[in-house]
N, C-alpha and C positions, 0 to 999 in steps of 0.2 A: 367491424367498424373502420371509419373512416378518418385520416390522418389530421381533418379538419376538427373532427370529435375528440380527438385526441388531445390537441393543442387548445382547446377550450378545458383541459384538465391539468394542463401542464400552463395556462394562465392563471387558475386558480390555485395551484404550489406555490407558482412566482410569487402570488400575492399575499401568501399565509406566512405569518412568522409562526404560528404554533406547532409543535410536533404535533399534540395530538389531532388537531386539523386535519394538518397534513395525511397522517395514517388514515382518517376518515374518507378523505379526499381521494387516498388511492385505493383504498377497500373499496369504494363504489366503484373504480376505473377498472378494479381486477372484478367485479361481481358482472359488470356489464361485459368484457370481454369475453369474446370467443375462447375453446380449448385450443384452437389452434395457432390464435395469435398473442394470446398471453405471454408467452417465452419471449417472443420477436417484441412485445410491447416495453418487457420488463429490460432488457437489453438496450433500445430506446432511451428508456429512463435512466440508463447510466451512462448514456451519450456513446453507443457502442451497439455493435452488430453481433457480438459474440460474448461467452466470459472473458472478465476481466482477466484471466492468466493464457489469454489465446493473443498471440502476438499479431492481430492484426491492427492493419492502422489506416485511417484513410488518408493520409498526406498531403491533406489540404491546411494551407493556412492562409493570412488573410489577404495577403497578395492576389493568391489565384481566385478566393471566395470573389475578391473585389470584380474582376473580371467577368467572372462567371454570374453573378449580381448583374454589369454592365448589360452583359450581351442577353439576358433571359428579359429584359427593358427593353431594351434598344437606345442606352444612354452612355456617354463617354466616363469612363473611368474615374475623370476626375469630379463628376457628378456624385457619384458612391463616395469617394473619400472625405469630398466637401458633408457629407450626411453622416457618414464612419464619426469624424471628429468632432464635428457639432453632437451627437449623440453618444460616441463613447462605443457602442455597439455593435457588431456589423448586422443583428440580427433585426435589430431595432433600425438599422438604417434600411434594409432590404424590404422592411415593414413598410415605412416611410413612402420609400421610391414604388412601391406596390399598388401601396393606395393611391400615388397621384397619377397611374399610371392605367385609368379607368377601363382601357379596353381589353384589358386581361384581368382585372382584379378580382372578379367573383370565378375564375373558372378553376377547373378540377378539384371542387368539393365533395367530389365521388371519390377520389385518390385513397385506397384502403392501406391500413398499415401495412398489411404486407406489401404492398404494390412497392409503396414507398422504401421499406425496410429490403426487398429485394433489390434496387436500384443502387443502394448505398452498398450494399455486400458488394455488388460489380464493380464500382467506384476504386472499393478496397485492394479489389485485384487487378487493377489497374497498373501496370508498371512496365518500363523501361520507355525507350524511345516514342514520341508521340502522348506521352501517358497524360501531360498535364494538359494537351489541347481535349483529348480526350474526356478527360474528368471535367474541365470546362463545360464540354458539350453537355455533359448528364446532368451535371450540376443546373447546368440555364434552361435545360430542359423541363427536369422536375421545378426548379422556382417557377417559371413561366407559367404551370399548370396549378397552381397552390393558389386558397385564398391569404389575404395580408396575412392575418394571424398566422397561419400556417406556416408563412414562410418565416418570421419570426423565428419560429422555435428549429425548422430544417436547418436554418443557416446556422442553429449553435451548434449541432448534432456534428458535421464532418469537425470544426473548429475545435472540439471539448469544451465549448464554453457555453453547455447548458446551464448550468449552475442554479438547481430549482433547490438548493440546499438541503438535501437529507443522502440519510447514507442506506448501505441495503441492510442496514440493522431496521432504519424505520420502512424497509420495504417489507421484511419479516412480520413483523410489527399486522402491518396492512396484510397482508395474507393469513396471518392469525385472525386478523379482525374480519375476513372474507369469510372465514371458516364458522369461526364462534360468537360473532359479534363484542370481541372483547382481544384483550393480549395472551387468553391463555394457553394458547399451540405456541408463544412465541420461544418458549427455552426448549421445546422439542423442534422447532423449526432450526433454530441457532446449533442445536448437536448435527441436525445432517448437513446444514451448510457448513459447518467448520470441518466436514471430513468430506464432500461436495462445494467447493464456494461456486455456483453457477446456478445465480438466481432464477434463469429463465430455464433451466431446467426443473427445479426445485417448486415453481410456480404454474409450471406443465403438468406435473405429476401432481397435485394437491388440486389442480383445476379439473382432473380426470376421475380421481379416486379419492376425494377429501384426503385428510391426514394419513391414511392409511395409504397413502403413494407413496408416500417417505421412505417405505420400505425397499422401493423398489431403486433409491439413490444411497447407489455404496459407492465406495475407495475404487478406484482403476488405476492401473500404471497411464500416466498422460494425465492425469489432473492432479493441480497439487492438494495436500495437506496443508490446512491450514497450523502453522507451525505450535509446539506447545511453549511456554514463555515462564521466563524466570518469575517468582514473587521474591518479597526483601521480609529476611529476617536477622536483627542485629547481632546476634552472636551465635558460635556453636551451641552453647549448653538449649539455648530455644530451639535450634537446631533437632537437635537429639530427642528433646522431650516434646517437640510436635510430629516428628517424622518417623520417629525411633531409629532402624537400623537403615542404614544410608548405604550409596554410592557416592563416591566423591571423584571428580572428572576437573582437569584443568579448565580453566575460563581463556579459550584463544579469543584473540583479539583478528578476527578475521572477518571471512562474508559468510552468511548462512546459506546453505547449497541444501535442495531438497532435490536427490540423485534420482530419476525413475528409469529404470531399466527394463527392457524385454529383448530376449535372444530372437525373438521373429521380429527382423525388421521393418518399419513401417514407411510409406512413403508421405513425405511433407513437402509443400511448396517444391517439387518436383527434385527432394532430396531424399536417401533411405538413411532413416535415422534408429538407431537401437535406443538413441539414450534422450530425455529431455531435462531440464533443472529449472527451478523457480526458485525466487528470491524467499523471505520471508513477509512479503508483500504480496505475493503473488505474481510477480513480474516474470516472465520466461525468458531464462539467460543461458538457454541452450547455446546460441553460438557464441557466449561469451566465455567457454569451457569445450573448446574443439578436441582439446586431448580427452575426454572423458566418454568419447565416441570410442576407445579402444578399453574400456576398462571391464568389457565382459571376460578380459583374460584372467580378473580377479575375481571372478563370482561363481560361485556355484549354486545359480539362480537361472530359472526361465525367466523369471518375472520377479521385479522386487522395487521395493521403493525405499531410500536409506536416508538420514538425515546426517549431514556433515557441517564442518565448520572447512572454509577454504584459506586455510593460511599460505604466503608467499614465504618463497624460502630463498634466500641466498645464494643463487650460484657459487661463490666462490669460497663461501665458509659453511654452508648449508645452515645457517641460523635463520630463524624466524623474522621474517620483518614486515615492520608497523602495518597497522590497518591503512595508513594512507596510501602506502604505497601497493598493497594488495586491492584497494581498491581500483586500483587505476585496470585492473585485468575487466572490468564490468562497462568497460570504453565500447562503442560498439564499431568501434575502426579502428585497423593497424591490430587486431585481436593478434595474428599470426607472431609479429615483432615483438608485444606483447607478452607471446607467452614466451617466449625465450627469454625476455628479459626478467620475467618475472613467472618464474616457475611455480608450481603450487602443488599443494600436498593438500589432500581431503582426508580430514581428521572423522570418523563417521563413530557415531556415538549411541545412535540408535537406528533401529530397521524395524516399519510399520506394517510391510505386507512384504508377502512373500508366496510366489507361485501359486497365487489363486486366494489366499487366506490373509484376509485383514487379520491384523498385529495386535490393534490399537487398547482392546482389551486386556488381549495379555500382560503379566504383570511384569516389571522389568527386569527381573531375575531371568525370568527364561526368554524373554527380548534377546537380552543380553548372550545368551547362549547359543539361540537361533543366529545374533549378526555373526558371532565367532566359527561357526559352522560355514557361515557364506561366503564369509569374505578370506580367500586363501593365503594363508600363513608363508613365511620364508622369502617370499619376494619383496626384498626392499629396497627395489626401484621401482616396487609400487606406485600409484598415485592415492590409493587408498589405504590409509591407516588406520586401526583401532584404535580408537583415543583409550589410552593409558587410564584406567581408573580403581581407586580402593574401597573395601566395603568396610563399614566399620559402624559403630556402636556409641563412638568415644570422641566428646566434644575435645578433647586433647588432641588426638589423631588426627579431627577433620584442622584443626589450626595450624598444625606441623604441614601436613599435606600443602596447606593453602600457602604456607610459609614457602617451601618447596616450589611451588609454580611459580608465585612473584620471584625468584631467585632465578628460573628460567625466562624471565622477559614473558610473562604469561600476566593476564587480569586479574587473577586469584584462581578461584574454584566455583563448581558449580556443585551441589549437595540433591541428589535425587530420593526420593524414597523407593528404597530397594523394591516394595512388591508394590507398586504402583503401577496403573495403566497408561497409556499417554495420553494428556488432556489434550488436543487440538482446540489452538487459539485461547486457552487458557491460561491465566494465571493464578493458577493454583498454588495449594503449600506441598505440589509432589516437585517439583522444582525449586530451588533457592539459590540464588546468586550470593556468593560469599565475599566482599572484597576487602582492601585494609581500610583500618578503623579509622585512619589518618590518609587519606589519599592521596599521592604525589601530586596531584594536580587545584586541590581544595581540601576542607577541612571536611566538605561532607562525606560521608561513607559511601556514596555513590553517585555518579553525574547523573539529570535531568534529560529525558527524549523530550525536547519543546516543539511544539509547530509556531511556525514566524507568521506573525498574523499582520504584518505590516511594515514600511521602513519609515524614517525620518531622513529627510532630504541633506542635512549637514551644514555646516557653516567653515571659513576658511579652506583649508587645504581639501578638504573632505566636500567642500559645495563643487569640487572637479571633479571627483567621483560620482557625484548624484546621490547619493550615500553618505550620515554621518551615525547613525544609529538604529536599529529593529527592534519590535517588540513581538516577545513571543509571550504562550499561551502553554496551556496544558488542559485535559481533556476533563469534561464536565459530560457524563453523558454523552449525546454524541455533538454536544457543542463545546468549545473550548473560552477558558478566560485568563485572563493576564496573569503573570506570574513577574516576569522584570523584563527592562528594557537592556540590550547589550552594544554598548559603544567603545570598549575597551576591549585591549588585548589582542585587537585583528590588524593583521598589515595592511599595507597598504595595495597588495596586489590581492590579498584575500579580500579587501574593499569591491575591486572592480567587480572579481568573480562572485562575489554572492549578490552587486548589484544586477548583473546578468542573470543570473539564476533566477531571483528573483523578481526580475521585469518580466520574464516569461507569464507567471502568475501574477502578475497585477489586475486590480480590480477597479473598473471605477466607482463602484460602491463598495458600503462596507456589508462581507456575506453573513447571510444569515445565523451561521456556524457562531458567531462572536455576537452575540447579546447582551451582553455586559462589561461592553470598553467604558469608562471613564472619561469627559471628555478631555479633561488632562494629560490622555494617555495617547488619544486620536492619534495614527500615523499620517501623514503626507499621502502615502500610496498604501492602500489595501492588499492584501496577498491573501488570492485563496488558498485554503487548507491544503496544502497538498507539499508543503518540506520540509523537513525532519531536522531538527539540528539536535545536538548533543551538547549540553551545557554543562560546567562545573563552576561550584563560587565554594565561597567560606561557612557560610552557615545559613539557614533559615530565619528571618525574621516576621513576629505579626506585620498583618499591613489592611487597614480599611479601605487599600485604595485599590489594589489587585484583587481579581474577582477571585483569586485562589484562595485568600485568607491569610496566606503569606508570602513573601517575597523573596527572593535570592541575594545575599549580601554580599557586592564585589562577583558579578557574574562574570563568567566571560566562554567563548566558544571554544569548543573541545574540535568538534569535527560536523560535517553537513551527512545526516546519514542517509544516504540514496536507500540504503536497503531495507528502512524500515518505511511503514507507512503513517499518516495519522492517528489510525484506530489503533497503533501500538504505541503513539505517545503516553507520557506518564500521566495517570490520572491525579485530579483532585485528592481521592481518598488515600493513596500512594503517596502525596506530599505532603499530607497531615500524619500521618505515620513516622514520615521520614522526621518531622518537626516536633513529634513527641519524644522517638529516639534520639535527637540530640539534646533532652533537655527540657526541650518547650519553653525556654525561661530565659529567651531574648523579645528583647520588645522593641 
C-alpha cells in the first residue's frame, strides 16, 4: 500500500466524528493492508514507529519542521510561518505550500508505507552533533516526494499531532471487525493487549493467523503488562461481603513502577541493561531509576516482573516523603543529583512473571509466597521492600489496619481478594482502595482523576498569567465529558506552571473526544486529552450542564498526575457510584 492511499484513509478518519464509522473505516484499511505492513501501519496511526512503551522519539519540533518544509519547497521560512499562523496547523500549512508548488505537487505517489516508515525510523535514530541538519535534510527529501494530501499527515506524525481522535481501543474494535464483521472479538483482543500492549504485534499476528494468532502473544520481560487497578467500595463490610478473605496492604503515596529484571544483560542503545521500568501509563522510566540496575543482588530469579510503588525517603529521618517530592525523580535531567536528594524505597506488592512462567492467573495467595521467595530477606539497606500485609475476613480488622496506615502517613489501605488472579488493565473488585470516609482535602471519600479539556485566559492579575481557570472532564467510553471548572486553590506559581504544561497540548479546534461540551463552558483554548489532574471537592451535586450528569462542589486541584494516562481517568460510571454512596440527595 502506498502512503498516498493511507493518507486518503487518514482524511476519512479526520472528517468522521462517529466512533462506529471510524471503526468501519479502520477495518477497511486493515483488510486492505498486507501482512508485512499492517503492524507498521498501526504504529503510524498512533503517530509513532514503535509500541508506546518504547522510548523512541522523533525529536522534531515546530521550528525544525518549519525549516524542513521551507527546504523541501524552496521557500523562505517566513512563508511557512505565515501559513502556519493563518491555518494553525503545520500539516495544513505544508499541504497549502505543496499545492502552490506545482512543479513537485504530484510526485511520489508511489512511496510505500514501508518506505516512509523506514525513513521515519532513521530520523528517530539521528542524534548528536549535526543531527538537526540531518533530520531537516531527511524530512525535506520525504516532503518533496509526497503528494499534497500525504504531506498534511506526514508532517503531523513526527510532531505528535496526528489527532485523528481515537485510541488503541478503537483499533481493537476495528481488528475485531476485520476478523468477524462485528465487535465480538474485542474482549479477547483486549485481554491479550492488556498483557502485551503492542498494537502492531497484535495486528500482525491476527492478520497472519486469525484470532488463533493471539496465542502467540505472551508476556515477556522488557514489555510492560498493564497495571491492575483499584475499584471503589464504600465500607469494609461491603468489601468482605463481596470479596471474602482479603489481603490488606498500605496505600503508598508514591509512583507506580513495574520492574523488569533479566540476569542476562541486554544491549539497549549502546548501554548494557539488566533492568527496565515502566509507569502505569506505559512510559519507559528506566533512566529515572538508575539505582535499580543493581537490584539483581536482592533477587532469587533469572527473569522477573515485579509490581511496586516507589516512595521517596527523607535521608535525615528515614521517613516517607509526599508524592510531590517523590515525583521529582521522574525528571529526565539531573538524575544523579535527585538520586542523592530523594533516595527511594520500592515497596513490592506483586510478582507477575518469574523465570519463564507467567503468573497472572496464579492466585494472589500463591503469588505472595513466590514473591517472598524471590526477594531476599535480611538486607535492610536494600531498595526492594516486600510491602507488609495482613490477611483477614474481618471488617473491623480492615478498619483498624486502615487507621494504622493513616497514622504512618500513608493514604489508607488497599484491599485485595486473597485468591484472585492479577487482572491487567482492569478495575475489577479483586482490588479495592479504602480511604478515610472524611478525607483531609475534601468531604468526598475519594479524589477524582480528571482530564484537562481546556483553559480560560482569566482576568485581572491572572490575565498576566494567560490562564485563570480550566475545564476538566471524566471518561465516557473513549470520549470525555465535563464535570467541573477549577479556578480556586491554585498558587500564582502553579498557574504559571499549568499554563506552560497546557500550552504544549493546546489545539486550535475542539478535539473529537469532547463531543458534549455546552456553549457556556467552551474554553478559550482547547487542550488535547493528554493531561490528567487529581481533584478533590466537598461533594457531588446533580447537574444538567455538565456531561457527567453531576458536578464537583467546591473543586480544588490536588496535583497533576504525570503517572496516569487519560484512559485511567475516573469514569462517568464511577462518578455516579460516588454520588450514590454520598447519599445522592444533593441538588
